[in-house]
Backbone as JSON, one array per atom type, in Angstrom:
{
  "sequence": "MRTTITIDHDVAVEIERVMAKRKIRFKQLINDALRLGLRQLLSGSTRPKQKYRTPSSSLGRCFLPSLDNVAEILATAEGEDYK",
  "N": [[127.18, 146.33, 112.67], [125.16, 149.16, 112.71], [124.92, 152.4, 111.34], [124.64, 155.97, 110.82], [125.81, 158.16, 108.41], [127.02, 161.24, 107.03], [127.71, 161.92, 103.76], [129.9, 163.66, 101.72], [129.22, 165.44, 98.64], [131.1, 165.13, 96.5], [132.41, 162.8, 97.25], [130.3, 161.0, 97.22], [129.76, 160.9, 94.5], [132.09, 159.66, 93.57], [131.82, 157.22, 94.89], [129.52, 156.16, 93.65], [130.52, 155.87, 91.08], [132.57, 153.95, 91.41], [131.05, 151.82, 92.38], [129.52, 151.2, 90.13], [131.52, 150.49, 88.34], [132.79, 148.27, 89.57], [130.64, 146.72, 90.01], [129.32, 146.23, 92.49], [127.59, 146.31, 95.66], [126.56, 149.12, 97.71], [127.06, 148.78, 100.5], [129.08, 146.81, 100.52], [131.15, 148.12, 99.14], [131.69, 150.33, 100.85], [132.52, 148.99, 103.19], [134.83, 147.66, 102.2], [136.39, 149.89, 101.44], [136.72, 151.2, 103.91], [138.12, 149.2, 105.31], [140.55, 149.1, 103.82], [141.41, 151.77, 104.14], [141.63, 152.02, 106.96], [143.58, 150.08, 107.46], [145.73, 151.24, 106.17], [146.0, 153.61, 107.67], [146.7, 152.53, 110.16], [149.14, 151.36, 109.57], [150.83, 153.47, 109.4], [152.09, 154.67, 107.27], [151.45, 156.64, 104.46], [152.12, 156.82, 101.78], [154.78, 155.52, 99.78], [157.7, 157.29, 100.4], [159.21, 159.38, 98.18], [161.88, 161.24, 96.91], [161.27, 164.32, 95.42], [162.11, 165.31, 92.18], [162.95, 168.01, 90.22], [162.46, 168.33, 86.82], [164.93, 169.21, 84.4], [165.56, 171.52, 81.73], [166.99, 172.74, 78.72], [167.2, 176.15, 78.02], [168.46, 177.53, 76.13], [170.91, 179.99, 75.01], [171.59, 183.06, 76.79], [170.19, 186.08, 75.7], [170.9, 188.59, 76.39], [173.61, 190.77, 77.15], [174.52, 191.21, 79.82], [173.15, 190.39, 82.9], [173.29, 191.87, 85.11], [173.06, 194.61, 84.78], [170.44, 196.44, 85.15], [169.19, 198.68, 84.01], [170.06, 198.57, 81.36], [168.89, 196.18, 80.54], [166.14, 196.8, 80.78], [165.99, 198.87, 78.88], [166.59, 197.47, 76.55], [164.42, 195.69, 76.5], [162.33, 197.47, 76.15], [162.86, 198.41, 73.68], [164.61, 200.5, 73.13], [167.42, 202.17, 71.74], [169.99, 201.77, 73.41], [173.12, 202.35, 74.51]],
  "CA": [[126.88, 147.6, 113.29], [124.45, 150.1, 111.85], [125.21, 153.79, 111.67], [124.25, 156.95, 109.81], [126.87, 159.12, 108.15], [126.77, 162.21, 105.97], [128.77, 161.8, 102.76], [130.01, 164.83, 100.85], [128.77, 165.19, 97.27], [132.18, 164.62, 95.65], [132.66, 161.42, 97.66], [129.15, 160.22, 96.75], [129.94, 160.69, 93.06], [133.14, 158.64, 93.44], [131.24, 155.95, 95.34], [128.64, 155.66, 92.59], [131.34, 155.47, 89.94], [133.24, 152.7, 91.75], [130.02, 150.79, 92.47], [129.16, 150.81, 88.77], [132.68, 149.84, 87.71], [133.03, 146.97, 90.2], [129.35, 146.01, 90.08], [129.1, 145.79, 93.87], [126.63, 147.11, 96.41], [127.06, 150.21, 98.53], [127.57, 148.25, 101.77], [130.35, 146.12, 100.27], [132.16, 149.13, 98.79], [132.04, 151.09, 102.05], [133.31, 148.11, 104.06], [136.15, 147.48, 101.58], [137.13, 151.16, 101.52], [137.09, 151.41, 105.31], [139.19, 148.25, 105.65], [141.79, 149.58, 103.21], [141.8, 153.03, 104.77], [142.07, 151.77, 108.33], [144.85, 149.35, 107.38], [146.74, 152.23, 105.79], [146.2, 154.49, 108.83], [147.39, 151.79, 111.22], [150.52, 151.06, 109.17], [151.62, 154.67, 109.64], [152.62, 155.29, 106.05], [150.41, 156.91, 103.48], [152.7, 156.49, 100.48], [156.24, 155.45, 99.84], [158.24, 158.64, 100.23], [160.24, 159.52, 97.16], [162.33, 162.61, 96.78], [160.82, 164.91, 94.16], [163.16, 165.92, 91.38], [162.45, 168.91, 89.19], [163.15, 168.07, 85.55], [165.61, 170.37, 83.83], [165.56, 171.61, 80.28], [167.82, 173.83, 78.23], [166.46, 177.28, 77.48], [169.33, 178.21, 75.16], [171.8, 181.0, 75.57], [170.99, 184.33, 77.2], [170.3, 187.06, 74.61], [171.36, 189.86, 76.95], [175.03, 190.67, 77.48], [174.74, 191.14, 81.26], [171.91, 190.47, 83.68], [173.57, 192.73, 86.26], [172.72, 195.99, 84.46], [168.99, 196.47, 85.02], [168.83, 199.75, 83.08], [170.29, 198.08, 80.0], [167.87, 195.15, 80.26], [164.87, 197.5, 80.55], [166.09, 199.59, 77.62], [166.5, 196.46, 75.49], [163.05, 195.18, 76.49], [161.44, 198.52, 75.66], [163.22, 198.7, 72.3], [165.41, 201.7, 72.99], [168.82, 201.97, 71.37], [170.71, 202.26, 74.58], [174.5, 201.86, 74.68]],
  "C": [[126.17, 148.48, 112.26], [124.77, 151.51, 112.31], [124.71, 154.69, 110.55], [125.4, 157.92, 109.66], [126.42, 160.08, 107.05], [127.97, 162.18, 105.03], [128.75, 163.04, 101.89], [129.67, 164.44, 99.41], [129.88, 164.59, 96.41], [132.51, 163.17, 95.99], [131.53, 160.52, 97.16], [129.28, 159.93, 95.26], [130.99, 159.6, 92.82], [132.61, 157.26, 93.84], [130.37, 155.34, 94.25], [129.44, 155.15, 91.4], [132.02, 154.12, 90.2], [132.24, 151.56, 91.84], [129.65, 150.28, 91.08], [130.3, 150.03, 88.11], [132.89, 148.43, 88.26], [131.78, 146.11, 90.28], [129.15, 145.39, 91.47], [128.12, 146.73, 94.54], [127.34, 148.13, 97.29], [127.73, 149.69, 99.81], [128.94, 147.6, 101.57], [131.46, 147.12, 99.95], [132.62, 149.9, 100.02], [132.89, 150.24, 102.99], [134.72, 147.9, 103.5], [137.0, 148.74, 101.7], [137.58, 151.45, 102.94], [138.2, 150.46, 105.74], [140.54, 148.72, 105.1], [142.3, 150.84, 103.9], [142.32, 152.84, 106.18], [143.4, 151.03, 108.37], [146.0, 150.32, 107.07], [147.03, 153.18, 106.96], [147.0, 153.8, 109.92], [148.84, 151.48, 110.86], [151.42, 152.27, 109.34], [152.19, 155.31, 108.4], [151.48, 155.48, 105.06], [150.87, 156.54, 102.08], [154.2, 156.27, 100.66], [156.82, 156.82, 99.54], [159.38, 158.61, 99.23], [160.6, 160.98, 97.05], [161.89, 163.14, 95.41], [161.99, 165.56, 93.46], [162.51, 166.77, 90.3], [163.19, 168.63, 87.89], [163.78, 169.35, 85.01], [165.5, 170.35, 82.32], [166.36, 172.83, 79.87], [166.94, 174.92, 77.63], [167.29, 178.05, 76.45], [170.18, 179.26, 75.84], [171.02, 182.26, 75.93], [171.22, 185.35, 76.09], [170.78, 188.42, 75.11], [172.82, 189.73, 77.36], [175.29, 190.52, 78.98], [173.4, 191.29, 81.98], [172.09, 191.36, 84.91], [173.14, 194.17, 86.04], [171.23, 196.08, 84.16], [168.55, 197.54, 84.02], [168.99, 199.3, 81.64], [169.25, 197.03, 79.61], [166.52, 195.8, 79.97], [164.89, 198.25, 79.22], [165.97, 198.63, 76.44], [165.07, 195.95, 75.37], [162.07, 196.19, 75.92], [161.79, 198.97, 74.24], [164.01, 199.97, 72.11], [166.81, 201.32, 72.54], [169.67, 202.56, 72.47], [172.07, 201.59, 74.62], [175.44, 202.99, 74.6]]
}
């Protein structure tokens, strides 16, 4: 089948890069990419779903006596001797 399509610039750059890396022609690359993409679409899954976990890290102890007293925190941050 012959057809005409408009390819976005960013996709064209990727196509040229893959063609050079694999040393294949445009037609072969497009057919391979379409086969892979269609197979993936028909299977219904795009990626294996894994639960994302946010890594934790210790930030040390809190340097303020109480985070409940906003006035005291602001005074400390502004360098006032407040107590």
